[in-house]
N, C-alpha and C positions, 0 to 999 in steps of 0.2 A: 589607496593607490593599487590598481590592478597589477598583478604579477603574472608573467607567462610561465607555465609549467608544462613539462612533457608527461603525459599519461602513458604508462606502460601497462597494458591490460593483458591478463592471462584469462583464458576461457576454458571451461571444461571440455572434455572429449565430446565429439559429435558423431552420430551414427553414419551420416553421409557427408564426409568432408569434401571440399572443393578439390580439384585435381591440378597438379602442376602442369607445365608445358609438355612433359613426357607422359602424362596420363596417370601419374601416381598420386594417390591421396595425400593431401597435406595434413598431417596430424596436428591437432591444436597444441599438443605438448611441445612441438618443435618450433612454434612461432609465438610472437607477441604482436599485439595490435598497438600501434603508436599514434598519438595525436597531441598536438600542442594546443593548449587552451589558455585563456586568461581568467584568473580567479582573483577575488578581492583579498583573500588570505590563503596561506599555505594550508591544505587540508591535513588534519591530524590522523594518525592510525585509528581505524575504526569508523571513520567518517564514511558516508555513502555518497557517491557522485552518480548523477543521472545524466545520460546523454541521449539526445534526440538524433535519430538517423534521418537521412535525406528523404526516405520513403515514408516517414511518419512513425516508424517503430521506435521504441526507446529501450535502453538497457541501463541497468544499475550495477555499479561495482563498489567494492569495499576497499578502502585505502589500507595497505599494510605497512608501508614505510615510504619515506621520502629521503633522497640523497642529493647532495649538491654535485653537479657535474662541472668541473673547472673548464673542460673543453667546450661545453655548450653554454656555459655561463647561465644556467637555470637549474631549478630543481627537477629531478625525475621522480615522479610519484608512481610507485608500484601498486597496482590494484589487481584484485581478482573479481571475476564475475560473482555477483552476490548470491546466486542460487546454485543448487547442486547440478542442474542441467540447463542448457540453453536451447530454446525452441529453434526448429529449423528456420522459421521466418526471421527471428532475431539474428541468427548466425548468418544467413544470406544477406540480410540488411547490413550487418557489420562488414562482411567481406566486400560487398559492392559499394559501400560508402566511400566517396573520394576523400573525405576528411581523415579517414583512418588508413594507415599504412601497415600492411602485414609484413613483419620483419622476421626472418629466420633467426633462431638462436645459434650461436657459434658452437 
């Protein structure tokens, strides 16, 4: 039975980040990328998830933990980008993909 989960993705720093409405760079340490997906089973820590972007690029992330959210009534799966650095093409594909929401940290 498929289960909906929320993926909370952390990416490494980028050399040329996108800019906010005021023209300031948005640091990747200050945001997370959020997406809701359906999975056959809850991924365990250490599992690798692969995502296809709208432009054909793909990214991999490693699961670090999963927590139940009472308010959202689903698991939030916290992931990190699987490599030390993210290519500019992958970064821009992630930022421009409508399936991913860039959410600032509090």
